[in-house]
C-alpha positions in Angstrom: -89.6 -91.3 -12.1 -87.6 -93.5 -9.7 -88.0 -96.5 -11.9 -86.9 -94.5 -15.0 -83.8 -93.3 -13.1 -82.9 -96.8 -12.0 -83.2 -98.0 -15.6 -81.0 -95.2 -17.0 -78.5 -95.8 -14.2 -78.3 -99.6 -15.0 -77.9 -98.9 -18.7 -75.1 -96.4 -18.0 -73.2 -98.8 -15.7 -73.2 -101.6 -18.3 -72.6 -99.5 -21.3 -69.7 -97.5 -19.8 -68.1 -100.4 -18.0 -68.0 -102.9 -20.9 -67.9 -100.7 -24.0 -67.1 -97.0 -23.7 -64.2 -97.0 -21.1 -62.4 -100.0 -22.7 -62.7 -98.5 -26.1 -61.4 -95.1 -24.9 -58.5 -96.6 -23.0 -57.4 -98.9 -25.9 -57.6 -96.3 -28.6 -55.9 -93.7 -26.4 -53.0 -95.9 -25.7 -52.8 -96.9 -29.4 -52.7 -93.3 -30.6 -50.2 -92.3 -27.9 -47.8 -95.1 -28.9 -48.3 -94.7 -32.7 -47.7 -90.9 -32.6 -44.8 -91.1 -30.2 -46.6 -89.4 -27.2 -47.6 -86.3 -29.2 -49.5 -85.0 -26.2 -46.4 -84.9 -24.1 -43.6 -83.8 -26.4 -45.4 -81.1 -28.4 -46.8 -79.0 -25.7 -44.7 -75.9 -26.7 -46.1 -76.3 -30.3 -49.7 -76.4 -28.9 -49.2 -73.0 -27.3 -47.3 -71.6 -30.3 -49.9 -72.6 -32.9 -52.7 -70.8 -31.0 -51.2 -67.5 -32.1 -51.5 -68.2 -35.9 -53.5 -65.6 -37.9 -56.5 -66.6 -40.1 -57.1 -66.0 -43.7 -60.1 -64.2 -45.2 -63.4 -66.0 -45.5 -65.4 -66.2 -48.8 -67.6 -63.3 -47.7 -64.5 -61.0 -47.4 -64.4 -61.0 -43.6 -61.8 -62.5 -41.4 -62.3 -66.3 -40.9 -62.3 -68.0 -37.5 -58.8 -67.9 -36.0 -57.1 -70.8 -34.3 -57.6 -69.2 -30.9 -61.3 -68.5 -31.7 -61.8 -72.1 -32.6 -60.0 -73.1 -29.4 -62.3 -70.7 -27.5 -65.5 -72.2 -29.0 -64.4 -75.7 -27.9 -63.2 -74.4 -24.6 -66.6 -72.8 -24.1 -68.2 -76.2 -24.4 -65.5 -77.9 -22.2 -65.2 -75.3 -19.5 -68.6 -75.0 -18.1 -70.7 -76.7 -15.4 -68.8 -80.0 -16.0 -65.9 -78.3 -14.3 -68.0 -77.1 -11.3 -71.0 -79.4 -11.0 -69.5 -82.4 -12.8 -66.4 -82.6 -10.6 -68.4 -82.0 -7.5 -70.7 -84.9 -8.5 -67.8 -87.2 -9.2 -66.2 -86.4 -5.7 -69.5 -86.7 -3.9 -70.3 -90.1 -5.3 -66.9 -91.6 -6.1 -64.8 -90.0 -3.4 -61.6 -88.1 -3.9 -60.1 -91.0 -5.9 -62.3 -89.9 -8.8 -60.0 -86.9 -9.3 -56.9 -89.1 -10.0 -58.8 -91.0 -12.7 -59.9 -87.7 -14.2 -56.2 -86.8 -14.5 -55.1 -90.1 -15.9 -57.8 -90.2 -18.5 -57.2 -86.6 -19.5 -53.5 -87.3 -20.2 -54.4 -90.5 -22.2 -57.3 -89.2 -24.2 -55.6 -86.0 -25.3 -54.0 -88.1 -28.0 -57.6 -88.8 -29.3 -58.4 -85.1 -29.1 -55.4 -84.5 -31.3 -56.4 -87.1 -33.8 -60.0 -86.2 -34.2 -59.4 -82.5 -34.6 -56.6 -83.1 -37.1 -59.0 -85.2 -39.2 -61.7 -82.6 -38.9 -59.3 -80.0 -40.4 -58.3 -82.4 -43.2 -61.9 -83.1 -44.3 -63.5 -79.8 -43.5 -65.7 -78.0 -46.1 -66.1 -74.4 -47.1 -69.1 -72.3 -46.3 -70.0 -68.6 -46.6 -68.3 -67.5 -43.4 -65.2 -69.8 -43.6 -65.2 -73.6 -42.8 -67.2 -76.2 -41.0 -66.6 -79.8 -40.3 -66.4 -82.5 -37.7 -66.8 -86.3 -37.4 -69.8 -86.4 -39.6 -67.7 -84.9 -42.4 -64.7 -87.2 -42.0 -67.1 -90.1 -41.8 -68.5 -89.1 -45.2 -65.4 -87.8 -47.0 -62.7 -89.9 -45.2 -64.5 -93.2 -44.8 -67.1 -92.8 -47.7 -69.7 -93.7 -45.1 -72.4 -90.9 -45.2 -74.7 -93.2 -43.3 -72.3 -93.2 -40.4 -72.1 -89.4 -40.5 -75.9 -89.2 -40.4 -76.0 -91.4 -37.3 -73.3 -89.3 -35.6 -75.0 -86.0 -36.6 -78.3 -87.1 -35.1 -76.6 -88.3 -31.9 -74.5 -85.1 -31.4 -77.6 -82.9 -32.0 -79.4 -84.8 -29.3 -76.4 -85.0 -27.0 -75.2 -81.4 -27.1 -78.0 -79.3 -28.4 -80.6 -81.1 -26.2 -79.1 -83.1 -23.3 -76.0 -81.0 -22.5 -77.9 -77.7 -23.0 -80.4 -79.0 -20.4 -77.5 -79.9 -18.1 -76.0 -76.4 -18.4 -79.4 -74.7 -17.8 -80.1 -77.0 -14.9 -76.8 -76.1 -13.2 -77.3 -72.4 -13.7 -80.7 -72.7 -12.0 -79.1 -74.6 -9.2 -76.3 -72.1 -8.4 -78.7 -69.1 -8.7 -81.2 -70.8 -6.4 -78.5 -71.6 -3.9 -77.2 -68.1 -4.0 -80.6 -66.5 -3.5 -81.7 -68.9 -0.7 -78.4 -68.2 1.1 -78.8 -64.4 0.8 -82.5 -64.5 1.9 -82.2 -67.2 4.6 -85.0 -69.3 3.1 -84.8 -73.0 3.0 -86.1 -73.4 -0.5 -86.2 -71.1 -3.6 -89.5 -69.7 -4.7 -91.4 -71.6 -7.3 -91.1 -68.8 -9.8 -87.3 -68.8 -9.7 -86.5 -71.7 -12.1 -89.0 -70.5 -14.8 -87.6 -67.0 -14.5 -84.0 -68.2 -14.9 -85.0 -70.3 -17.8 -86.7 -67.4 -19.6 -83.7 -65.1 -19.0 -81.4 -67.8 -20.5 -83.6 -68.2 -23.5 -83.5 -64.4 -24.2 -79.8 -64.0 -23.7 -79.0 -67.1 -25.8 -81.3 -66.1 -28.6 -79.6 -62.7 -28.9 -76.3 -64.5 -29.6 -77.1 -67.6 -31.6 -79.1 -65.9 -34.2 -75.9 -64.0 -35.1 -74.2 -67.1 -36.3 -70.8 -68.7 -35.6 -68.8 -65.4 -35.7 -70.8 -63.9 -32.9 -70.5 -67.1 -30.9 -66.8 -67.2 -31.4 -66.4 -63.5 -30.4 -68.4 -64.0 -27.2 -66.5 -67.2 -26.3 -63.2 -65.6 -27.0 -63.9 -62.7 -24.6 -65.6 -64.5 -21.8 -64.0 -67.9 -21.4 -60.3 -67.0 -20.8 -61.3 -64.2 -18.3 -63.8 -66.2 -16.2 -61.4 -69.3 -16.2 -58.7 -67.0 -14.9 -60.9 -65.6 -12.1 -62.0 -69.1 -11.1 -58.3 -70.2 -11.1 -57.3 -67.4 -8.8 -60.2 -68.2 -6.4 -58.9 -71.8 -6.2 -55.3 -70.7 -5.6 -56.4 -68.4 -2.8 -58.3 -71.2 -1.1 -55.4 -73.7 -1.5 -53.1 -71.0 -0.1 -55.4 -70.7 2.9 -55.3 -74.4 3.5 -51.7 -75.4 2.6 -51.4 -77.7 5.6 -54.3 -79.8 4.3 -52.8 -80.2 0.8 -50.6 -83.3 1.6 -53.6 -85.0 3.1 -55.7 -84.2 0.1 -53.2 -85.8 -2.2 -53.1 -88.8 0.1 -56.9 -89.1 0.0 -56.9 -88.9 -3.8 -54.3 -91.6 -4.3 -55.6 -93.8 -1.5 -59.2 -93.7 -2.6 -58.3 -94.1 -6.3 -56.6 -97.4 -5.8 -58.8 -98.7 -3.0 -56.2 -98.4 -0.2 -58.9 -96.6 1.8 -62.5 -96.1 1.3 -63.8 -92.6 1.9 -67.6 -92.1 2.2 -68.2 -95.7 1.1 -66.9 -95.1 -2.4 -65.2 -98.2 -3.8 -62.4 -98.1 -6.4 -64.8 -99.0 -9.2 -67.1 -96.1 -8.3 -64.2 -93.7 -8.3 -63.0 -94.9 -11.7 -66.5 -94.7 -13.2 -67.2 -91.3 -11.8 -63.8 -89.9 -12.7 -63.9 -91.1 -16.3 -67.6 -90.1 -16.9 -67.3 -86.7 -15.4 -63.9 -86.1 -16.9 -65.1 -87.0 -20.4 -68.2 -84.8 -19.9 -65.8 -82.0 -19.1 -62.9 -82.4 -21.6 -64.9 -84.2 -24.3 -61.8 -85.9 -25.8 -62.8 -88.7 -28.1 -66.4 -87.7 -28.2 -66.3 -86.0 -31.5 -67.6 -82.6 -30.2 -64.5 -80.4 -30.2 -63.6 -81.3 -33.9 -66.7 -79.4 -34.9 -65.1 -76.3 -33.5 -61.6 -77.2 -34.6 -62.8 -77.5 -38.2 -63.8 -73.8 -38.3 -60.3 -72.5 -37.9 -58.4 -71.1 -40.9 -54.9 -72.6 -40.3 -52.1 -73.5 -42.6 -51.8 -77.1 -41.5 -54.4 -79.6 -40.1 -52.0 -80.6 -37.3 -52.2 -77.1 -35.8 -55.8 -77.5 -34.7 -55.1 -81.0 -33.5 -52.5 -79.7 -31.2 -54.7 -76.8 -30.1 -57.5 -79.1 -29.1 -55.2 -81.5 -27.3 -54.0 -78.5 -25.3 -57.6 -77.8 -24.5 -58.0 -81.1 -22.7 -55.1 -80.1 -20.4 -56.5 -76.7 -19.7 -59.9 -78.1 -18.9 -59.1 -81.1 -16.8 -55.6 -80.7 -15.4 -56.2 -77.0 -14.5 -59.8 -76.0 -14.3 -61.2 -79.3 -13.0 -58.3 -79.6 -10.5 -59.2 -76.1 -9.1 -62.7 -77.4 -8.3 -61.4 -80.6 -6.8 -59.0 -78.8 -4.4 -61.6 -76.1 -3.5 -63.9 -79.0 -2.4 -61.3 -81.4 -0.9 -59.5 -78.9 1.4 -63.0 -78.0 2.8 -63.6 -81.4 4.3 -66.7 -82.3 2.3 -69.5 -84.8 3.0 -69.2 -87.7 0.6 -72.1 -89.8 -0.7 -74.3 -86.9 -1.4 -74.7 -85.8 -5.1 -74.9 -82.1 -4.4 -73.6 -80.9 -7.8 -72.6 -77.3 -8.1 -74.0 -76.5 -4.7 -71.1 -78.5 -3.1 -68.6 -76.3 -4.8 -70.5 -73.2 -3.7 -70.6 -74.4 -0.2 -66.9 -75.1 -0.1 -66.1 -71.6 -1.4 -68.4 -70.1 1.2 -66.8 -72.1 4.0 -63.4 -70.6 3.1 -64.1 -67.1 1.8 -67.5 -66.1 3.1 -70.9 -65.7 1.5 -69.6 -63.2 -1.1 -67.6 -65.9 -2.8 -70.8 -68.0 -3.2 -72.4 -65.2 -5.2 -69.2 -64.7 -7.2 -69.2 -68.4 -8.2 -72.8 -68.0 -9.2 -71.8 -65.3 -11.7 -68.8 -67.4 -12.9 -70.9 -70.5 -13.4 -73.6 -68.5 -15.2 -71.1 -67.1 -17.7 -69.2 -70.3 -18.2 -72.4 -72.4 -18.6 -73.9 -69.7 -20.9 -70.9 -69.9 -23.3 -71.2 -73.7 -23.1 -74.7 -73.4 -24.3 -73.6 -71.3 -27.2 -71.0 -73.9 -28.2 -73.6 -76.6 -27.9 -75.8 -74.6 -30.3 -73.0 -74.4 -32.8 -72.2 -78.1 -32.6 -75.8 -79.0 -33.3 -76.2 -76.4 -36.1 -73.0 -77.6 -37.9 -74.3 -81.1 -37.9 -77.8 -80.0 -38.9 -76.3 -78.4 -42.0 -74.6 -81.8 -42.7 -78.0 -83.5 -42.6 -79.9 -80.9 -44.8 -79.1 -77.9 -47.0 -82.6 -76.5 -46.4 -81.8 -73.1 -44.7 -85.4 -73.1 -43.3 -84.4 -75.9 -40.9 -81.9 -73.7 -39.1 -84.2 -71.1 -37.4 -86.6 -73.9 -36.5 -83.7 -75.8 -34.9 -82.7 -72.8 -32.9 -86.2 -72.3 -31.6 -86.4 -76.0 -30.6 -83.1 -75.8 -28.7 -84.2 -72.7 -26.9 -87.2 -74.7 -25.7 -84.9 -77.4 -24.4 -82.9 -74.7 -22.6 -86.0 -73.7 -20.7 -86.9 -77.3 -20.0 -83.5 -77.9 -18.6 -83.8 -75.0 -16.2 -86.9 -76.6 -14.6 -86.0 -80.3 -14.8 -84.6 -82.9 -12.3 -80.8 -82.8 -12.1 -80.4 -86.6 -11.7 -82.5 -87.4 -14.8 -80.8 -84.8 -16.9 -77.3 -86.1 -15.9 -78.4 -89.7 -16.5 -79.7 -89.0 -20.0 -76.5 -87.0 -20.8 -74.4 -90.0 -19.8 -76.2 -92.3 -22.1 -76.1 -90.1 -25.2 -72.5 -89.0 -24.5 -71.4 -92.7 -24.4 -73.2 -93.5 -27.7 -71.6 -90.4 -29.4 -68.1 -91.4 -28.2 -68.4 -95.0 -29.5 -69.6 -93.9 -33.0 -66.8 -91.3 -33.2 -64.1 -93.7 -32.1 -65.2 -96.3 -34.6 -64.6 -93.7 -37.3 -61.3 -92.3 -35.9 -59.6 -95.7 -35.6 -59.4 -96.6 -39.3 -58.2 -93.1 -40.2 -55.2 -93.3 -37.9 -52.7 -93.6 -40.7 -53.8 -90.3 -42.1 -53.2 -88.6 -38.8 -49.7 -90.1 -38.5 -48.8 -88.9 -42.1 -50.0 -85.4 -41.3 -48.0 -85.3 -38.1 -44.8 -86.5 -39.9 -45.3 -83.8 -42.5 -45.8 -81.1 -39.9 -42.7 -82.2 -38.0 -40.5 -82.4 -41.1 -41.4 -78.8 -42.0 -40.7 -77.6 -38.5 -37.3 -79.4 -38.4 -36.5 -77.6 -41.7 -37.2 -74.3 -40.0 -40.4 -73.7 -42.0 -43.9 -72.6 -41.0 -45.9 -75.8 -41.7 -48.2 -75.5 -44.7 -50.3 -78.3 -46.1 -51.9 -78.7 -49.5 -53.9 -81.7 -50.7 -51.5 -82.4 -53.6 -49.0 -83.5 -50.8 -51.3 -86.6 -50.3 -52.8 -87.2 -53.8 -53.8 -90.7 -52.9 -56.3 -89.5 -50.2 -59.8 -89.0 -51.6 -62.5 -86.8 -50.2 -60.4 -83.8 -49.2 -62.6 -80.8 -50.0 -60.3 -77.9 -49.2 -56.5 -77.3 -49.0 -56.0 -76.3 -52.6 -52.5 -75.8 -53.8 -53.0 -72.1 -54.5 -54.6 -71.3 -51.2 -51.3 -70.5 -49.6 -48.0 -69.1 -50.7 -44.8 -71.2 -50.4 -43.8 -71.9 -46.8 -41.8 -69.2 -45.1 -39.0 -69.7 -42.6 -40.3 -69.2 -39.1 
């Protein structure tokens, strides 16, 4: 097992250092410049467009709204990556990892905008509304179905298998830590992990067999509430330790640029951990959130692009920062990859043992909704690979098995495998987004022109007749634009 972990770690270091990070940085800067800093200047539009109302789906029921699509993607983003991932980044990379998380989030939100705008443009209809994502814009936008097949296989493995295991593993960790703290035992009983795994399987099965509407409904209700509770906990702890906040900022900046080493973490380690864990959390550029963004019934593709860019800010600049400050004001021990337990212990040190158990409940719900989103991402891409409906229930059963396996697996190995597959997925997606940049720019200009004219932006495919492969956006799907 140690030899396997060493091999996985070496692959990750080389792959991320020389391929993934340079590609992310270059394309993020390219999209930021070419779109005039869309992620900065259109923040009010991001919030405004979340309130748009959906149309009716082909089955007569209401289609997925912009906010519901945002909630599905937020369910995947806001999970154990915000609690366990940030803790791992700080424990290994020192406080400097936090600054690199922030920097990358601001930069890659331009990619989040681009990929979800493309997902909307090239989405397809299904019985309950729409579905789409990178596999679909690879096939219809680039005329490269082979590339879509590669991406679909990688995202199924990454999200439905690897990331689902990560979420289950972190749930088991926080439950075990909570129970051992309450009981006073040094180690959790051997039956605990299998029991948590079986409970997760039962709860997840009850939701995922109801389809995307049920997933969207659960995510819409749970994610905002639990994120708010977690945010309030963090603000309380920061308020209790205001005198330490200036020192925390100094540690973050000093460690990030190598002015001082904390816990032996060099600047390279801080960058690597910050970028990896940040990307795992906000998912920008990976091609995952577009699968959720494509489900929304909106009047213009740019609306979901803006919504998903805003999701990066919510995830990293707000929720991840809460975790960082909870840990850093508590004088943590660096160099120990403690995962979610480090966040739990920091909460307990400030608020008492009751807060540790509350965080267990929060992590459970957030990780549970992440599992649901992971299911949907995999299922949407399975439907890209095959139209055989018999494959869907088989897929759901297999992923439920992976969920149980994650609950009883090694944390280090699960995180290591997730790093590899996440990097592969990001590279494949970015190689598809780059050549489609001109379409994103055209759509953004059209949206801005309509807004400047005082109109509610509406897009139909006859506005871009030269673009082939657009499956939806018929001219009669919407009435003429109304003044907003």
